[in-house]
C-alpha positions in Angstrom: 0.3 -6.2 20.7 0.8 -7.3 17.7 3.5 -6.4 15.7 3.9 -4.7 12.8 6.3 -6.8 10.5 6.1 -4.7 7.2 7.1 -1.5 9.4 10.1 -4.2 10.4 10.8 -5.3 7.1 11.2 -1.5 6.0 14.8 -1.3 7.5 15.8 -4.4 6.3 18.1 -4.3 3.1 16.2 -7.5 1.3 13.7 -6.3 -1.5 10.2 -7.3 -1.2 7.1 -7.9 -3.6 3.3 -7.9 -3.5 0.3 -7.7 -5.2 -3.2 -5.7 -4.7 -6.2 -7.6 -3.6 -9.2 -6.1 -4.9 -11.7 -9.1 -5.3 -13.5 -7.8 -2.1 -13.4 -11.5 -1.1 -11.8 -13.3 1.9 -11.4 -16.6 0.0 -9.4 -14.3 -2.8 -7.5 -12.2 -0.2 -6.5 -16.2 1.7 -5.3 -17.0 -1.7 -3.3 -14.3 -2.6 -1.8 -14.0 0.6 -0.9 -17.9 1.1 0.8 -17.7 -2.5 4.4 -16.6 -1.5 4.4 -12.8 -1.8 5.7 -10.6 1.6 2.9 -8.6 1.4 -0.5 -7.7 -0.3 -2.5 -4.4 0.0 -6.5 -4.6 0.5 -7.2 -2.2 -1.9 -10.5 0.6 -1.1 -9.7 3.3 -3.3 -10.5 1.5 -6.6 -11.9 -1.7 -5.4 -15.6 -2.6 -4.1 -14.0 -3.0 -0.4 -16.4 -1.5 2.4 -15.3 -2.1 5.9 -16.8 -5.4 6.7 -15.3 -6.8 3.8 -11.7 -5.2 5.0 -12.2 -6.8 8.2 -13.2 -10.5 6.7 -10.2 -10.9 4.5 -8.1 -9.4 7.7 -9.0 -11.8 9.5 -9.0 -14.7 6.8 -5.4 -13.6 6.1 -4.3 -13.5 9.6 -2.3 -16.7 9.4 -0.9 -16.0 6.6 3.1 -15.3 6.3 2.3 -12.2 4.7 2.1 -8.8 5.6 -1.2 -7.2 5.0 -1.3 -3.2 4.1 -4.8 -1.4 3.5 -5.6 1.2 0.8 -8.1 3.8 2.2 -10.5 5.4 -0.8 -9.0 8.7 0.9 -7.1 10.1 3.6 -10.1 10.9 5.3 -9.6 10.9 9.2 -12.7 9.0 10.3 -12.3 6.4 7.2 -8.2 5.2 8.4 -9.3 5.5 12.2 -12.1 2.8 11.4 -9.7 0.6 9.4 -7.7 1.1 12.4 -9.8 -0.1 14.6 -10.6 -3.6 12.7 -6.8 -4.4 12.7 -5.2 -2.5 10.0 -1.6 -1.3 11.1 0.0 0.1 7.7 -1.6 2.2 5.5 -1.1 3.1 2.3 -2.6 6.8 1.6 -3.0 7.5 -2.2 -2.7 11.2 -3.7 -0.6 12.8 -0.9 0.4 16.1 -2.5 2.4 17.6 0.2 3.4 17.7 3.8 0.7 19.3 5.6 -1.4 16.4 3.9 1.4 14.0 5.2 1.0 15.1 8.8 -2.8 15.3 8.5 -2.1 11.4 7.6 0.5 10.9 10.7 -1.9 12.2 13.0 -4.7 9.9 11.6 -2.6 6.6 12.6 -1.6 8.2 16.2 -3.7 8.6 19.6 -3.7 12.0 21.5 -1.7 13.9 22.6 0.4 13.1 19.9 -2.2 12.5 17.2 -5.9 12.7 16.7 -7.2 9.0 16.4 -10.1 8.3 18.2 -10.0 5.7 21.2 -11.9 2.1 20.8 -11.3 -1.0 22.3 -11.9 -2.9 19.0 -10.4 -5.6 17.3 -7.2 -3.9 16.6 -7.2 -4.2 20.6 -8.3 -7.6 21.1 -11.7 -6.1 21.7 -9.9 -4.7 25.2 -7.8 -7.7 25.9 -4.8 -6.4 25.2 -3.9 -4.3 28.3 -1.0 -1.9 27.0 -2.6 -1.6 23.3 -3.1 2.4 23.5 0.3 2.7 25.2 2.1 0.6 22.2 -0.1 0.9 19.5 1.1 4.0 17.9 4.9 2.5 17.3 3.2 -0.4 15.2 1.6 2.3 12.8 2.8 2.6 9.4 2.0 5.4 6.9 2.8 4.8 3.4 2.1 7.6 1.6 1.8 7.6 -2.5 3.2 9.7 -4.7 1.1 10.3 -7.5 0.9 13.8 -9.2 2.8 16.5 -10.3 2.6 18.4 -6.8 3.5 15.3 -5.2 6.9 14.7 -7.4 7.8 18.7 -6.6 7.2 17.9 -2.7 9.0 14.3 -2.4 12.0 16.1 0.0 9.3 18.2 1.9 6.7 14.8 2.4 10.0 12.4 3.2 10.9 15.2 6.0 7.2 14.6 7.8 8.1 12.7 11.1 5.7 9.7 11.0 5.7 9.3 7.4 7.5 5.2 7.1 7.6 5.3 3.6 6.9 7.1 0.4 5.4 4.5 -2.5 5.3 6.1 -6.4 2.0 5.2 -8.6 3.4 5.1 -12.1 -0.5 5.0 -13.3 -1.3 8.1 -11.9 1.5 9.8 -12.5 1.3 8.8 -16.4 -2.0 10.8 -16.3 -0.4 13.8 -14.6 2.5 13.6 -17.2 0.0 13.8 -20.1 0.4 10.2 -21.1 -2.5 8.5 -19.5 -2.7 5.1 -20.0 1.0 4.8 -20.7 2.9 4.1 -17.5 5.1 2.4 -19.9 6.1 5.6 -21.3 10.1 6.2 -21.4 9.3 9.8 -19.5 6.8 8.6 -16.9 9.8 6.1 -16.6 12.4 8.5 -15.9 10.2 10.5 -13.6 9.7 7.5 -11.6 12.8 6.4 -11.7 14.2 10.5 -10.8 11.3 9.9 -7.8 12.7 6.6 -6.3 16.1 7.9 -6.5 15.3 11.5 -4.5 13.0 8.9 -2.0 16.1 6.9 -1.4 18.0 10.1 -1.0 16.3 11.3 1.8 16.6 8.0 3.9 13.1 6.7 3.7 11.9 3.5 2.0 10.9 4.0 -1.5 7.7 1.4 -3.0 6.7 1.3 -6.8 4.6 -0.3 -8.8 6.3 -2.6 -11.9 4.3 -4.6 -14.1 7.2 -6.4 -15.5 10.4 -8.1 -14.0 12.9 -5.9 -15.9 11.0 -3.2 -14.6 10.8 -4.3 -11.9 15.0 -4.8 -11.7 15.4 -1.0 -13.0 13.2 0.3 -10.2 15.0 -2.0 -7.3 18.3 -0.2 -9.2 16.9 3.6 -8.5 15.9 2.5 -4.8 12.8 0.5 -5.0 13.1 -1.6 -1.5 9.0 -3.2 -1.7 7.4 -3.6 -5.3 3.7 -4.5 -6.3 4.0 -6.5 -9.4 0.0 -7.3 -10.0 -3.7 -6.9 -9.2 -5.6 -10.0 -8.3 -8.6 -8.8 -10.9 -6.0 -8.3 -13.9 -4.2 -12.1 -12.9 -8.0 -13.2 -12.7 -8.7 -11.6 -15.9 -5.5 -12.6 -18.2 -5.6 -16.0 -16.8 -9.2 -17.0 -17.4 -8.8 -15.1 -20.7 -5.5 -17.1 -21.9 -7.5 -20.5 -20.7 -10.3 -19.9 -22.9 -8.0 -19.3 -25.7 -6.6 -22.7 -25.4 -9.8 -24.4 -25.4 -12.1 -22.0 -27.7 -9.8 -20.4 -30.0 -10.8 -21.5 -33.8 -14.5 -22.8 -32.7 -16.7 -22.3 -35.7 
């Protein structure tokens, strides 16, 4: 039975860092997973990753000393089931607004009678070769829910209290839009709201995560209670780096 290292690390004291992987390519995922980060998040919400592309990226990163999370496009039970069957163990669920939504997500990650996950001997079960998979799988599943709306902010304590929610992740960009500062995740009002949310999550005893675009912001959010922090997106990294390289060689050309 594969052990979920990310779930185990959530209980440790050290802060972990990762990036979103959105390029929908196994080579790019492999490069990112071996860059030195603690975890990567294969994104299907805002990236053109389909199920097969998630599968090959999980295969490409399997040997890396890096935990791999997957963000589904939605909290739909069938979508989550398929991601789990190809080997995802940690789900980062977007746009969770209340405890009922969180409870439905928990059920999607657990087999009956405790949950509603469909039973199949896919890649997650070693194609049927992990004899005790169905008995032990629930313990290795990890659910991280994203707080990205005004409703989510208001319901942090209730969401945290749901059994099976392992951690909460605050999304500054969507919160910025919800708070009337679209495109300004660094706006003082947004930073204050994110900081307050992290403090409230930490007070519940659940691990808190967040996206931080700069080292200073990461330090601020860590001090507020964040224990796992995403610090970039591979598409942005590529765009910024290629533009900077072009500027070095082409700037000033007639």
